[in-house]
C-alpha positions as CSV (number, residue, x, y, z in Angstrom):
1,M,-100.9,49.9,119.5
2,T,-97.9,48.6,117.8
3,Q,-96.3,50.4,114.7
4,T,-97.4,48.0,112.3
5,E,-101.0,48.5,113.4
6,M,-101.0,51.9,113.5
7,I,-99.8,51.7,109.9
8,F,-102.1,49.0,109.0
9,A,-105.0,51.5,110.7
10,A,-103.8,54.2,108.6
11,L,-104.0,52.3,104.8
12,L,-107.3,50.6,106.1
13,G,-108.5,54.9,106.5
14,A,-106.9,55.7,103.0
15,A,-108.2,52.8,101.1
16,V,-111.6,53.6,102.6
17,L,-111.4,57.1,101.5
18,L,-110.4,55.9,98.0
19,A,-113.3,53.5,98.3
20,A,-115.5,56.6,99.1
21,W,-114.2,58.9,96.5
22,L,-114.4,55.6,93.9
23,L,-118.1,55.2,94.7
24,L,-119.1,58.8,94.3
25,R,-117.7,58.3,90.7
26,S,-119.0,55.2,89.7
27,F,-121.0,52.9,91.0
28,A,-120.6,50.3,88.1
29,H,-117.0,50.3,88.6
30,E,-117.3,49.7,92.4
31,R,-117.0,45.7,93.0
32,D,-113.8,45.7,90.6
33,L,-112.3,48.9,92.2
34,Q,-112.8,47.3,95.5
35,Q,-111.4,44.1,94.3
36,R,-108.3,45.5,92.8
37,L,-108.2,47.9,95.5
38,A,-108.2,45.0,97.9
39,E,-105.3,43.3,95.8
40,V,-103.7,46.1,95.9
41,L,-103.9,47.2,99.4
42,S,-103.0,43.3,100.4
43,E,-99.9,43.5,98.1
44,Q,-98.9,46.8,100.0
45,L,-99.6,45.7,103.3
46,D,-98.0,42.8,102.5
47,D,-95.1,44.0,101.6
48,R,-94.8,46.6,104.0
49,L,-95.7,44.3,107.2
50,A,-92.6,42.2,105.0
51,A,-90.7,44.9,104.9
52,Q,-91.4,46.0,108.3
53,H,-91.0,41.9,109.6
54,R,-87.6,42.3,107.9
55,E,-86.9,45.9,109.7
56,I,-88.0,44.6,113.3
57,L,-85.8,41.4,112.7
58,R,-82.7,43.4,112.0
59,D,-83.2,45.8,114.7
60,L,-83.7,43.2,117.1
61,H,-80.5,41.0,116.0
62,E,-79.1,43.9,116.0
63,G,-80.2,44.6,119.4
64,L,-79.7,41.4,120.8
65,A,-76.0,41.6,119.5
66,R,-75.0,44.6,121.1
67,Q,-77.0,43.5,124.4
68,T,-74.6,40.2,124.1
69,D,-71.9,42.0,123.3
70,R,-72.2,44.7,126.4
71,I,-73.5,41.4,128.8
72,G,-70.0,39.8,127.7
73,E,-68.3,42.8,128.4
74,H,-70.0,43.5,131.9
75,A,-69.8,39.7,132.5
76,R,-66.1,40.0,132.1
77,A,-66.0,42.8,134.0
78,D,-67.8,41.3,137.0
79,R,-65.4,38.2,136.4
80,D,-62.5,40.0,136.5
81,L,-63.5,42.3,139.9
82,L,-64.7,38.8,141.4
83,Q,-61.1,37.3,140.6
84,R,-59.5,40.5,142.0
85,G,-62.1,40.3,145.2
86,L,-61.2,36.6,145.6
87,S,-57.4,36.8,145.1
88,A,-57.5,39.5,147.9
89,A,-60.0,37.4,150.1
90,S,-57.6,34.9,149.7
91,L,-54.7,36.9,150.4
92,Q,-56.6,38.5,153.7
93,L,-57.4,35.1,154.6
94,S,-54.0,33.7,154.3
95,R,-52.5,36.5,156.2
96,G,-55.2,36.2,158.9
97,M,-54.9,32.4,159.1
98,Q,-50.9,33.0,159.8
99,A,-51.8,35.4,162.2
100,L,-54.2,33.0,163.7
101,T,-51.5,30.0,163.8
102,Q,-49.0,32.1,165.4
103,S,-51.3,33.3,168.0
104,V,-52.6,29.8,168.8
105,D,-49.0,28.5,168.6
106,G,-48.2,30.8,171.3
107,R,-50.9,30.2,173.4
108,L,-50.7,26.7,173.2
109,D,-47.1,26.9,174.0
110,T,-48.1,29.1,177.0
111,L,-50.9,26.5,178.3
112,S,-48.3,23.8,177.4
113,G,-45.4,25.6,179.9
114,Q,-48.6,26.0,182.1
115,V,-49.9,22.9,182.2
116,N,-46.6,21.4,182.8
117,Q,-46.2,23.8,185.8
118,R,-49.7,22.9,187.3
119,L,-48.5,19.3,186.5
120,D,-45.1,19.7,188.4
121,E,-46.7,21.5,191.4
122,G,-50.0,18.6,191.2
123,F,-47.1,16.1,191.1
124,R,-45.1,17.9,194.1
125,K,-48.1,18.1,196.1
126,T,-49.2,14.7,195.3
127,N,-46.0,13.6,196.6
128,E,-46.5,15.8,199.7
129,T,-49.8,14.5,200.5
130,F,-48.1,11.3,200.0
131,A,-46.0,11.4,202.2
132,S,-48.2,13.2,204.8
133,V,-50.3,9.8,204.4
134,M,-47.3,7.7,205.5
135,A,-47.1,10.1,208.2
136,R,-50.1,9.7,209.3
137,L,-50.3,6.1,208.9
138,A,-47.4,5.6,211.0
139,T,-48.8,8.2,213.0
140,I,-51.9,5.6,213.2
141,D,-50.1,2.8,213.3
142,E,-48.1,4.1,216.6
143,A,-51.8,5.0,217.9
144,Q,-53.0,1.8,217.4
145,K,-50.1,0.4,219.6
146,K,-51.2,2.8,222.1
147,I,-54.7,2.1,221.9
148,D,-53.5,-1.3,222.2
149,G,-51.9,-0.5,225.4
150,L,-54.5,1.7,226.7
151,T,-56.8,-0.8,226.2
152,T,-54.9,-3.3,228.4
153,N,-54.6,-0.3,230.7
154,V,-58.3,0.0,231.4
155,V,-58.9,-3.4,232.0
156,S,-56.2,-3.2,234.3
157,L,-58.2,-0.2,235.5
158,Q,-60.9,-2.1,235.6
159,E,-59.7,-4.3,237.4
160,L,-58.8,-2.0,240.3
161,L,-61.9,-0.4,240.4
162,G,-63.6,-3.4,241.1
163,D,-61.3,-3.5,244.6
164,K,-63.4,-1.0,247.0
165,R,-59.8,-0.1,248.9
166,A,-58.4,0.5,245.1
167,R,-61.4,2.6,244.5
168,G,-60.6,4.4,247.5
169,A,-57.4,5.2,247.0
170,F,-58.1,6.3,243.6
171,G,-60.6,8.7,244.4
172,E,-58.3,10.1,247.1
173,V,-55.6,10.4,244.7
174,Q,-57.7,12.2,242.0
175,L,-59.3,14.4,245.2
176,E,-55.3,15.6,246.3
177,A,-54.6,16.4,242.9
178,L,-57.2,18.7,242.2
179,V,-57.0,20.7,245.4
180,H,-53.2,20.8,245.1
181,N,-53.3,22.7,241.7
182,A,-56.1,24.9,243.4
183,L,-55.4,25.9,246.7
184,P,-52.1,27.6,248.1
185,P,-50.7,25.1,250.7
186,D,-51.8,26.6,253.8
187,A,-55.5,26.6,252.6
188,Y,-55.8,22.5,252.9
189,A,-54.5,19.5,254.9
190,F,-54.8,15.6,253.9
191,Q,-55.8,12.9,255.7
192,Q,-56.3,15.1,259.1
193,M,-57.5,13.8,262.0
194,L,-60.8,15.4,263.9
195,P,-61.4,15.8,267.4
196,N,-63.8,12.7,267.1
197,G,-61.2,10.5,266.3
198,T,-61.8,10.1,262.7
199,R,-59.4,10.8,259.8
200,V,-61.0,12.9,256.5
201,D,-59.4,12.8,253.4
202,C,-59.1,16.4,253.0
203,L,-59.6,19.3,255.1
204,L,-60.1,22.7,253.7
205,T,-59.5,25.7,255.7
206,L,-61.4,29.0,254.4
207,P,-61.9,32.3,256.3
208,A,-64.6,32.7,258.7
209,P,-68.0,32.0,258.9
210,T,-67.2,28.9,256.5
211,G,-64.5,27.8,258.5
212,K,-63.1,24.0,258.0
213,V,-64.8,22.1,255.6
214,A,-64.5,18.3,255.3
215,V,-64.4,16.5,252.3
216,D,-64.3,13.2,251.5
217,A,-64.2,10.7,248.6
218,K,-66.7,7.9,248.1
219,F,-67.1,6.2,245.0
220,P,-70.1,3.8,245.1
221,L,-69.4,1.8,241.9
222,E,-70.7,-2.0,241.9
223,N,-74.6,-1.2,242.0
224,Y,-74.2,1.6,239.6
225,H,-72.6,-1.5,237.0
226,R,-75.3,-3.7,237.7
227,M,-78.0,-1.1,236.8
228,F,-76.3,-0.7,233.2
229,D,-75.9,-4.5,233.2
230,A,-77.5,-5.5,229.7
231,D,-77.3,-9.0,230.5
232,A,-79.1,-8.5,233.8
233,A,-83.2,-8.8,234.4
234,E,-85.1,-5.6,234.8
235,L,-86.0,-7.0,238.2
236,D,-82.1,-7.1,238.8
237,R,-81.9,-3.8,237.6
238,R,-84.2,-2.2,239.5
239,S,-83.0,-4.0,242.7
240,A,-79.5,-2.8,241.7
241,Q,-81.2,0.7,241.6
242,Q,-82.0,0.7,244.8
243,A,-79.0,-0.5,246.3
244,F,-77.7,2.3,244.5
245,R,-79.7,4.8,246.1
246,A,-79.2,2.9,249.2
247,D,-74.8,3.2,249.1
248,V,-75.3,6.9,248.8
249,K,-77.4,7.6,251.3
250,R,-75.1,5.3,253.3
251,H,-72.2,7.7,252.9
252,V,-74.0,11.0,253.1
253,D,-74.6,9.8,256.9
254,A,-71.3,8.7,257.6
255,I,-70.1,11.8,256.4
256,A,-72.7,14.0,258.1
257,G,-71.9,11.7,261.4
258,K,-68.1,11.9,260.9
259,Y,-67.4,14.9,259.5
260,I,-69.8,17.8,260.7
261,L,-69.0,18.9,264.1
262,P,-69.9,21.6,265.5
263,G,-67.3,24.4,267.0
264,T,-64.4,22.3,264.9
265,T,-65.9,22.5,261.2
266,S,-68.4,24.0,259.3
267,D,-72.1,23.0,259.2
268,G,-71.5,21.1,256.1
269,A,-69.7,18.8,254.4
270,V,-68.6,17.9,250.7
271,L,-69.0,14.5,249.5
272,F,-66.5,13.7,246.4
273,L,-67.7,11.2,243.6
274,P,-64.4,10.6,241.4
275,A,-66.6,10.0,238.3
276,E,-68.8,12.2,236.0
277,A,-70.9,9.6,235.2
278,V,-71.9,8.5,238.7
279,F,-72.7,12.2,239.4
280,A,-74.7,12.9,236.3
281,E,-77.3,9.5,237.2
282,I,-77.5,10.9,240.4
283,H,-78.6,14.4,239.8
284,A,-80.6,13.1,236.3
285,Y,-82.5,10.4,237.9
286,H,-82.5,10.4,241.8
287,P,-83.3,13.7,242.9
288,E,-84.6,12.2,246.4
289,V,-81.0,11.5,247.3
290,V,-79.8,14.8,246.3
291,A,-82.4,16.2,248.6
292,Y,-81.6,13.7,251.4
293,A,-78.0,14.9,250.9
294,Q,-79.1,18.6,251.0
295,H,-80.5,18.0,254.2
296,K,-78.4,15.9,255.9
297,R,-76.1,19.5,254.7
298,V,-73.2,17.4,252.7
299,W,-72.6,18.3,249.0
300,I,-72.5,16.0,246.3
301,V,-69.9,17.1,243.9
302,S,-67.9,15.7,240.7
303,P,-64.6,16.8,239.7
304,T,-65.7,19.2,237.5
305,T,-67.8,20.7,240.3
306,L,-65.4,20.4,242.7
307,M,-63.1,22.8,240.7
308,A,-65.6,25.1,240.5
309,V,-65.6,25.0,244.5
310,L,-62.3,25.0,244.8
311,N,-62.1,28.2,242.5
312,T,-64.7,30.5,244.2
313,A,-62.4,29.2,247.8
314,R,-59.3,30.5,246.0
315,A,-61.0,33.9,245.2
316,V,-62.0,34.1,248.5
317,L,-58.5,33.2,249.9
318,K,-57.5,36.0,247.6
319,D,-59.9,38.3,248.5
320,V,-58.8,37.9,252.1
321,E,-55.2,38.4,251.8
322,T,-56.0,41.5,249.5
323,R,-58.0,43.0,252.7
324,K,-54.8,42.2,255.2
325,Q,-52.8,44.1,253.0
326,I,-55.1,47.0,252.4
327,H,-53.2,49.2,254.8
328,V,-49.8,48.6,252.9
329,I,-51.3,49.2,249.8
330,Q,-52.2,52.6,251.3
331,D,-49.1,53.5,252.5
332,A,-47.8,52.7,249.5
333,L,-50.5,54.8,247.8
334,A,-49.9,57.9,250.2
335,R,-45.9,57.7,249.6
336,L,-46.6,57.6,245.7
337,A,-48.8,60.8,246.3
338,K,-46.3,62.9,247.9
339,D,-43.5,61.8,245.4
340,F,-45.7,63.1,243.0
341,Q,-46.4,66.2,244.9
342,R,-42.6,66.6,244.8
343,F,-42.1,65.9,241.2
344,D,-45.0,68.6,240.3
345,E,-43.0,71.0,242.5
346,R,-39.6,70.4,240.7
347,M,-41.5,70.3,236.8
348,A,-42.8,73.7,237.8
349,A,-39.8,75.3,239.1
350,L,-37.9,73.6,235.8
351,A,-40.4,75.0,233.4
352,R,-39.8,78.8,235.0
353,H,-36.4,78.2,234.5
354,I,-37.1,76.9,230.9
355,E,-39.1,80.1,230.7
356,Q,-35.9,82.5,232.3
357,A,-33.8,80.5,229.8
358,S,-36.1,81.2,226.8
359,R,-36.6,84.7,227.8
360,D,-32.6,85.5,228.0
361,V,-32.2,83.9,224.6
362,Q,-34.2,86.0,223.0
363,D,-32.5,89.1,224.6
364,V,-29.2,87.8,223.6
365,H,-30.9,87.5,220.0
366,T,-32.1,91.4,220.0
367,S,-28.4,92.5,221.4
368,S,-27.0,90.1,218.6
369,R,-29.1,92.0,215.5
370,K,-28.0,95.1,217.1
371,I,-24.2,94.8,217.1
372,S,-24.7,93.5,214.0
373,A,-26.4,96.4,212.7
374,H,-24.0,98.8,214.3
375,F,-21.3,96.8,212.5
376,H,-23.1,97.5,209.2
377,K,-23.3,101.1,209.6
378,I,-19.5,101.6,211.1
379,E,-18.9,99.4,207.6
380,S,-21.0,102.2,205.4
381,A,-19.8,105.2,207.0
382,Q,-22.9,106.0,208.8
383,L,-20.8,107.0,212.1
384,D,-23.5,109.8,212.9
385,E,-26.4,107.2,213.7
386,L,-24.2,105.0,216.0
387,D,-25.7,107.1,219.5
388,V,-29.4,106.0,218.5
389,P,-30.2,104.4,222.2
390,D,-31.8,100.3,222.3
391,V,-34.9,100.8,222.7
392,E,-36.0,97.5,222.0
393,E,-34.0,95.9,225.1
394,R,-36.6,94.5,227.9
395,P,-35.4,94.9,231.5
396,R,-34.1,91.4,232.9
397,T,-36.3,89.9,235.5
């Protein structure tokens, strides 16, 4: 409830009391008094309400003025504080920007130096790579020239292998190179004449019970090429395949009949094929030819497998020579054992001498300490203690 309403309520109560009092005094003047009272109350109420209204308005204006002044002061204080904060933030931001600019400039300088260094290194590597590429291109050009020459040589080799005699000579040369590089000179002989009047390409001399092994080079090439001729018909290729098997069997029969001589050679001989491809074709697709050769005691080999056979033969020869020299090794070991026994005896004697010398050194050291003690006592005028016996001296052994 507002103050105006309270005042109004109080006045109304007074008026009611006054009306009641007047009613008690006189009912006749009730209406006039009520009218006058109402007018008086109305006027008083209006005056009081107007006064209170003016007072309230004045208070309100004064409060608004003070609040306005207070708000203005706060606003000026906030503006000053904000201005100082903005100035400090601006200064700090300026310093941060300056430091950031210096840091960025430093990093940019460092990065620029690294970039320049890497660019220089990249240019150097590029130049090196370019020089290497140029060198390799020159090598490729040289290799291309060699390939052209090799093509000419391959054509010449094909022409060479087209002749039977030339193929035979090629196989013999390859056989001689392999045997010469794998075995000692006294373990083989080339173009050796056998008792039956035949001449073998190579005769290996191996220890018993193997004995002498004949090795003959064969090169069945015509029908082999016909087997893989792409322009030939299927029937022609089959015919060439049968002829190829017949060629190999014919060579096996010739070797078995000429180079396996009881009492002179071993019970087997070796057929040397100078081409790995021909050897692989026989063992991969013609097992009946391999079985036929084994039945005839003829072993078909290529350059690779012949090298394995020759290495085995060399190991056997080395083992035989080692067995022949075993008594020499035993004699050397016996002499070495005697020498070591004498060395052990001399080492024991030296150890005894060293031990005796150590004891002598200890005795000399004891005597030295005794003599030093005597001199010390003489210097201290303790002559009555000079006759003390030397109880620490040990008898010499």
